C-alpha positions in Angstrom: 27.9 -21.2 -51.3 24.5 -22.6 -50.2 24.8 -23.4 -46.5 23.2 -26.8 -46.9 25.6 -27.8 -49.6 28.5 -26.5 -47.5 27.4 -28.6 -44.6 27.3 -31.6 -46.8 30.8 -31.0 -48.1 32.1 -30.7 -44.5 30.3 -33.9 -43.3 33.1 -36.3 -44.1 35.7 -34.0 -42.6 33.7 -33.7 -39.4 33.3 -37.4 -38.7 34.8 -38.2 -35.4 37.0 -41.2 -34.8 34.3 -42.7 -32.6 31.7 -42.3 -35.4 34.1 -43.7 -38.1 35.0 -46.8 -36.0 31.4 -47.3 -35.0 30.2 -47.2 -38.6 33.2 -49.3 -39.8 32.2 -52.0 -37.3 28.9 -52.5 -39.1 30.4 -55.0 -41.5 28.8 -57.9 -43.3 30.5 -60.2 -40.9 28.9 -58.5 -38.0 25.5 -58.6 -39.6 25.9 -62.3 -40.4 26.9 -63.1 -36.9 24.0 -61.2 -35.5 21.6 -63.0 -37.8 22.9 -66.3 -36.5 22.7 -65.4 -32.9 19.3 -63.6 -33.1 17.4 -63.7 -36.4 14.6 -61.6 -34.9 16.9 -58.6 -34.8 17.0 -58.4 -38.6 13.2 -58.4 -39.0 11.2 -55.3 -39.6 10.3 -53.7 -36.2 8.8 -50.6 -34.8 11.0 -47.5 -34.6 13.3 -48.2 -31.6 13.5 -45.8 -28.7 16.2 -43.2 -29.1 17.5 -40.6 -26.7 16.2 -37.7 -28.7 12.6 -39.0 -28.7 10.8 -38.3 -25.4 7.7 -40.2 -26.4 9.3 -43.6 -26.1 11.7 -44.7 -23.4 14.7 -47.0 -23.7 13.0 -49.8 -21.7 10.9 -51.7 -24.2 9.1 -53.7 -22.9 8.8 -53.0 -19.2 10.6 -55.4 -16.9 7.3 -56.3 -15.2 3.8 -54.9 -15.2 3.6 -51.3 -13.9 1.4 -50.3 -11.0 1.6 -46.6 -11.8 2.3 -44.5 -14.9 3.4 -41.2 -13.4 5.0 -39.7 -10.3 4.1 -36.4 -8.4 6.9 -35.7 -5.9 6.1 -33.0 -3.3 9.5 -31.8 -1.9 9.3 -29.9 1.4 12.7 -28.2 0.9 14.6 -27.5 4.1 13.9 -30.6 6.1 10.5 -30.6 7.9 10.6 -32.0 11.5 9.2 -35.5 11.8 8.8 -34.8 15.5 6.2 -32.1 14.8 4.4 -33.8 11.9 4.1 -37.6 11.7 6.2 -39.2 14.5 4.8 -38.5 17.9 7.2 -39.4 20.8 5.8 -39.4 24.3 9.2 -40.3 25.8 10.7 -37.3 24.2 8.0 -35.1 25.7 8.7 -36.5 29.2 12.4 -35.9 28.7 11.9 -32.3 27.7 14.8 -30.1 29.0 16.9 -33.0 30.2 20.2 -34.1 28.7 20.0 -36.4 25.6 21.3 -39.8 26.5 25.0 -39.8 25.5 24.9 -43.4 24.6 22.7 -42.5 21.6 24.7 -39.6 20.3 28.4 -40.3 21.2 30.5 -40.3 18.1 27.6 -39.4 15.8 27.7 -36.9 13.1 25.7 -33.7 13.7 25.4 -30.6 11.7 25.4 -27.4 13.8 25.1 -29.1 17.2 28.5 -30.8 17.0 30.3 -30.2 20.3 27.2 -28.5 21.8 25.3 -29.5 25.0 22.6 -31.8 23.7 19.2 -31.2 25.5 16.0 -33.1 24.7 13.2 -30.9 23.3 9.7 -32.3 23.4 7.2 -32.1 20.5 6.1 -28.5 19.9 2.7 -29.4 18.4 -0.3 -31.5 19.5 -0.9 -34.8 17.8 -4.3 -36.4 17.1 -5.4 -39.7 15.7 -7.0 -39.5 12.2 -9.0 -41.8 10.0 -10.0 -45.4 10.5 -6.4 -46.3 10.6 -5.8 -44.1 13.7 -2.6 -42.5 12.4 -1.1 -40.0 14.8 -0.6 -36.8 12.8 0.0 -33.2 14.0 -3.2 -31.1 14.4 -1.4 -28.6 12.2 -2.1 -30.9 9.3 -5.9 -31.3 9.6 -6.6 -31.8 5.9 -3.8 -34.4 5.5 -5.2 -36.0 8.6 -8.6 -36.4 6.8 -7.0 -38.4 4.1 -5.0 -40.5 6.5 -6.6 -43.7 5.2 -5.1 -42.9 1.7 -1.6 -42.6 3.1 1.3 -44.9 3.7 3.5 -43.1 6.3 7.1 -44.3 6.5 8.6 -43.3 9.8 12.0 -45.0 9.3 13.6 -43.0 6.4 17.3 -42.4 6.5 19.7 -40.5 4.2 23.5 -40.3 3.8 23.7 -36.5 3.8 23.4 -34.1 6.6 23.5 -30.7 4.9 20.9 -29.2 2.6 22.5 -29.2 -0.9 24.2 -32.6 -0.6 21.0 -34.0 0.9 18.8 -32.6 -2.0 21.3 -34.0 -4.4 21.2 -37.4 -2.8 17.5 -37.5 -2.6 17.2 -36.5 -6.2 20.0 -38.4 -7.8 21.0 -41.2 -5.4 24.4 -39.7 -5.0 26.1 -36.8 -3.3 28.3 -36.3 -6.3 27.1 -33.4 -8.4 26.4 -34.3 -12.1 24.4 -37.5 -11.8 20.9 -37.7 -13.4 17.9 -36.9 -11.3 15.2 -39.4 -10.6 12.8 -37.6 -13.0 15.4 -37.8 -15.8 16.0 -41.5 -15.2 12.2 -42.1 -15.2 11.6 -40.2 -18.5 14.7 -41.7 -20.1 13.5 -45.2 -19.2 9.8 -44.8 -20.0 9.4 -41.7 -22.2 6.3 -39.5 -21.8 2.7 -39.5 -23.0 2.7 -35.7 -23.3 2.8 -34.7 -26.9 3.4 -31.0 -26.4 4.9 -30.8 -22.9 8.2 -32.0 -21.4 8.1 -35.4 -19.7 9.6 -34.0 -16.6 8.3 -30.7 -15.1 9.4 -28.8 -12.0 7.5 -26.2 -10.0 9.0 -24.1 -7.2 7.1 -22.0 -4.6 7.9 -20.1 -1.5 5.8 -18.6 1.2 6.7 -16.7 4.4 9.3 -18.1 6.8 12.7 -18.1 8.4 15.3 -18.2 5.5 14.5 -20.1 2.3 17.4 -22.3 1.1 18.2 -21.9 -2.6 17.2 -24.7 -4.9 19.8 -25.3 -7.6 18.6 -26.1 -11.1 21.0 -29.0 -11.2 18.7 -30.8 -8.9 16.6 -31.7 -11.9 19.5 -32.2 -14.3 19.8 -35.1 -16.7 23.5 -35.5 -15.7 25.2 -37.9 -18.2 21.9 -38.8 -19.8 20.9 -36.9 -22.9 19.9 -33.3 -22.0 16.4 -33.9 -23.6 15.5 -35.6 -20.3 16.3 -32.8 -17.8 13.5 -31.2 -15.9 11.9 -28.1 -17.2 10.9 -25.5 -14.6 7.5 -23.8 -15.1 6.9 -20.6 -13.2 3.6 -19.6 -11.7 4.2 -15.9 -12.3 5.4 -14.0 -15.4 6.6 -16.1 -18.3 5.9 -19.7 -17.5 9.2 -20.7 -19.2 12.0 -18.2 -19.7 12.9 -17.3 -23.3 10.0 -19.3 -24.7 7.9 -16.3 -25.9 8.2 -15.1 -29.5 10.0 -11.7 -30.0 7.7 -8.8 -30.9 6.9 -8.7 -34.6 7.6 -12.3 -35.3 4.7 -14.5 -36.3 4.3 -18.1 -35.4 4.7 -19.1 -39.0 8.0 -17.2 -39.3 9.3 -18.8 -36.1 8.2 -22.2 -37.4 10.3 -21.6 -40.5 13.3 -20.8 -38.4 12.9 -23.9 -36.2 12.5 -26.1 -39.3 15.6 -24.6 -41.0 17.7 -25.0 -37.8 16.6 -28.5 -37.3 17.3 -29.4 -40.9 20.9 -28.2 -40.5 21.2 -30.0 -37.1 20.0 -33.2 -38.7 22.6 -33.0 -41.5 25.3 -32.3 -38.8 24.0 -35.2 -36.7 24.3 -37.5 -39.8 28.0 -36.5 -40.0 29.0 -36.8 -36.3 26.3 -39.0 -34.8 26.2 -37.0 -31.5 23.2 -37.9 -29.2 23.2 -34.3 -28.0 22.3 -33.0 -31.4 19.3 -35.3 -31.6 18.3 -34.0 -28.2 18.7 -30.4 -29.4 16.5 -31.1 -32.4 13.8 -32.5 -30.1 14.1 -29.5 -27.8 13.6 -27.0 -30.6 10.5 -28.8 -31.6 9.2 -29.1 -28.1 9.8 -25.4 -27.3 7.9 -24.5 -30.5 4.9 -26.7 -29.4 5.1 -25.4 -25.8 4.4 -21.8 -27.0 0.8 -22.8 -27.5 0.4 -25.6 -24.9 1.9 -23.9 -21.8 -0.3 -20.8 -21.7 -3.4 -22.9 -21.7 -1.9 -25.1 -19.0 -1.0 -22.3 -16.7 -4.3 -20.5 -17.0 -6.4 -22.1 -14.3 -9.3 -19.7 -14.6 -11.2 -22.3 -16.5 -11.2 -24.6 -13.5 -14.4 -24.5 -11.5 -14.4 -22.2 -8.5 -15.1 -25.2 -6.3 -11.8 -26.9 -7.4 -9.8 -23.7 -6.8 -11.4 -23.5 -3.3 -10.5 -27.1 -2.5 -6.9 -26.4 -3.3 -7.0 -22.9 -1.7 -5.4 -21.1 -4.5 -5.9 -18.0 -6.7 -4.9 -18.3 -10.4 -1.4 -16.9 -11.1 -0.4 -16.5 -7.4 2.6 -18.8 -7.8 1.7 -20.5 -4.5 2.3 -24.1 -3.6 -1.5 -24.6 -3.7 -1.6 -23.3 -7.3 1.3 -25.6 -8.2 -0.5 -28.6 -6.8 -3.5 -27.8 -9.1 -1.0 -27.4 -12.0 0.5 -30.8 -11.1 -2.9 -32.4 -11.5 -3.3 -30.6 -14.9 0.1 -31.8 -16.0 -0.7 -35.3 -15.0 -3.9 -35.2 -17.1 -1.8 -34.1 -20.1 0.5 -37.1 -19.8 3.6 -35.6 -18.1 5.5 -38.5 -16.6 7.3 -37.0 -13.6 6.2 -33.8 -11.8 8.2 -32.4 -8.9 7.1 -29.6 -6.7 9.5 -27.8 -4.3 8.1 -25.7 -1.5 11.0 -23.8 0.3 11.7 -22.7 3.8 11.3 -25.8 6.1 14.7 -25.1 7.6 13.8 -24.4 11.2 17.1 -24.1 13.2 15.2 -21.5 15.2 11.7 -20.2 15.4 10.2 -23.6 14.9 7.1 -22.7 17.0 6.5 -19.7 14.8 7.4 -20.9 11.4 6.4 -24.6 11.3 2.6 -23.7 11.7 3.1 -21.2 8.8 4.5 -23.9 6.5 1.7 -26.2 7.5 -0.9 -23.6 6.5 0.8 -23.1 3.2 0.9 -26.8 2.3 -1.6 -28.9 4.2 -4.8 -28.1 2.4 -3.3 -28.4 -1.1 -1.5 -31.7 -0.4 -4.8 -33.2 0.7 -6.7 -31.6 -2.2 -4.3 -33.1 -4.7 -4.7 -36.6 -3.5 -8.5 -36.2 -3.2 -8.8 -34.6 -6.7 -6.7 -37.4 -8.3 -8.8 -40.1 -6.5 -12.1 -38.5 -7.6 -11.0 -38.3 -11.2 -9.9 -41.9 -11.2 -6.2 -41.0 -11.5 -4.8 -41.9 -8.1 -4.6 -45.6 -8.9 -2.1 -44.9 -11.7 -0.2 -42.1 -9.9 2.4 -42.3 -7.1 2.3 -39.2 -4.9 5.4 -38.7 -2.6 5.7 -36.1 0.2 9.2 -35.8 1.5 12.0 -33.5 2.7 15.7 -34.0 2.2 16.1 -35.1 5.9 14.5 -34.7 9.3 15.4 -32.7 12.5 17.1 -33.5 15.8 15.2 -34.5 19.0 17.7 -32.0 20.6 17.0 -28.3 20.8 19.1 -25.7 19.0 19.0 -22.6 21.0 22.0 -20.5 19.9 19.9 -18.5 17.4 17.1 -17.0 19.5 13.8 -18.8 19.6 14.5 -22.6 19.7 14.6 -24.9 16.7 16.0 -28.2 15.6 19.2 -29.0 13.7 19.6 -31.2 10.5 19.2 -34.9 11.1 19.6 -37.9 8.7 19.3 -40.9 10.9 15.5 -41.1 11.0 12.6 -39.1 9.6 9.1 -39.4 8.1 7.7 -39.3 4.6 4.4 -40.4 3.1 3.2 -42.0 -0.1 -0.2 -42.4 -1.7 -1.4 -44.0 -4.9 -1.3 -47.0 -7.1 0.4 -50.2 -5.7 0.8 -48.7 -2.3 -1.0 -49.9 0.8 -3.2 -47.2 2.3 -3.9 -46.3 5.9 -0.6 -47.9 7.2 2.4 -46.7 9.1 5.7 -48.5 8.2 8.9 -48.6 10.2 9.7 -46.7 13.4 12.4 -44.6 15.1 13.5 -45.1 18.7 11.6 -43.6 21.6 13.4 -40.3 21.1 12.8 -40.1 17.4 16.6 -40.1 16.9 17.4 -43.1 14.7 15.3 -45.5 12.5 15.3 -48.9 14.3 12.5 -50.9 12.6 12.1 -51.6 8.8 14.8 -49.0 8.0 14.3 -47.4 4.5 17.2 -45.8 2.7 16.9 -43.2 -0.2 18.1 -46.0 -2.5 15.3 -48.3 -1.3 12.8 -45.5 -1.9 14.1 -45.1 -5.5 14.1 -48.8 -6.1 10.4 -48.9 -4.9 9.5 -46.0 -7.2 11.0 -47.7 -10.2 9.4 -51.0 -9.3 6.0 -49.4 -9.3 6.7 -47.9 -12.7 7.5 -51.4 -14.1 11.3 -51.1 -13.9 13.8 -53.4 -12.1 16.2 -50.9 -10.6 19.2 -53.4 -10.8 18.7 -53.8 -14.6 18.2 -50.1 -15.3 21.8 -49.0 -15.9 23.7 -46.6 -18.1 27.4 -46.8 -18.9 29.3 -43.8 -17.4 33.0 -43.6 -16.9 33.3 -47.3 -17.5 30.8 -48.3 -14.9 27.1 -49.4 -15.0 25.6 -46.4 -13.3 22.1 -46.5 -11.9 19.8 -44.4 -9.8 20.0 -46.8 -6.8 23.8 -46.8 -6.6 26.0 -49.7 -6.0 24.8 -50.7 -2.6 22.4 -53.6 -1.9 19.2 -51.5 -2.5 15.9 -53.2 -2.1 12.2 -52.6 -3.0 10.2 -51.9 0.2 7.9 -54.9 -0.2 6.2 -54.2 3.1 4.3 -51.1 1.8 3.2 -52.6 -1.5 -0.3 -54.1 -2.2 
């Protein structure tokens, strides 16, 4: 029997109870009631946004005018120390080697220092004032210092998690519970993407030298309970940019196109029978993968970029470095990708902070500044939000049980920076106490940061929900999250 005819014969048998009841509910009475309540719904309209279509999001129209159209999130994986980067503490320097005030730490959750003798450890880098704004930034970040007037430095970030994987999960999804959608997935689900032949959410991972790089789980860019079409796609700087994307030897593009068309035709018939959103997503993914076979190689090949641009970023084509990934991020943004997330691993400095922090600074400082500068000079910064953040900060207390001193995980106060459209530039927002231990002024939670990100994209975070397990789930959780108005233009 012809496989298409066979699938048609099975379609009635394969209808699920959910599909049957859903379709049965579309009665004339329902249509009549709908027409009375809202006649506009029965008029001819544009094709509605559907989960399998990445070009359009489910939020139509936007809740309010957007300030930016895309996000580039620079993740410093491992938790860079705010005390050696953007939050200079003279009092901590004076207290170096002396006991940490017990009144500040008593009953507090710590990671590996729980139960240990807590000793203050002063800043291990020199700070300098940069720009017209006079921001105090470590001298290890001279290039970022030169763009200080483009930055909004938040010195009062907090997070709920104190260990790496839960903290990454919380920063990415707004929950420590595994399986929730990542912020990139929420964004592309809500807004869609302007990239015709690339995913709307792209992830790039790099690693230099250092102490001991923490693993980055692919579920950090998962779509969770949203359609799988909106999960992040990892591009690799070396080897095949996307695993299993290349055609097998001896297979032409035309032959593979025939296979994709046939498979999608069968999937479409099956979807007509069972009405499963994941099948619609699968159809879109087959089509996208086919398109990416031609779009991705040209994207990854940066040899066409002027030598002057590669020098600004400090990268060599194909080296898989953070610098190359920053250049790729700009190229992805130019092609309409909505959410671009870079991970640079090995900021976990429990020991060897003096040795390894400068190394991480050299690997990232120049490229971060180059990305912001390049976007600005191309007229793209005003419609882009750039975020630099780790998953948490580090303790003001030394950790000395592993050789050369370092700092333990810390979630009560740390620093991040933002730059781009809708953000005030050349400002510092919030503050930690005189030891850099806890945020005490204009405290910003991860949920507040997510609410602000969505706000800049034209989305009211409280209205952007998805039914999951009987609840209206959202990126910003159930707490009283707020947009950080004090950093907005």
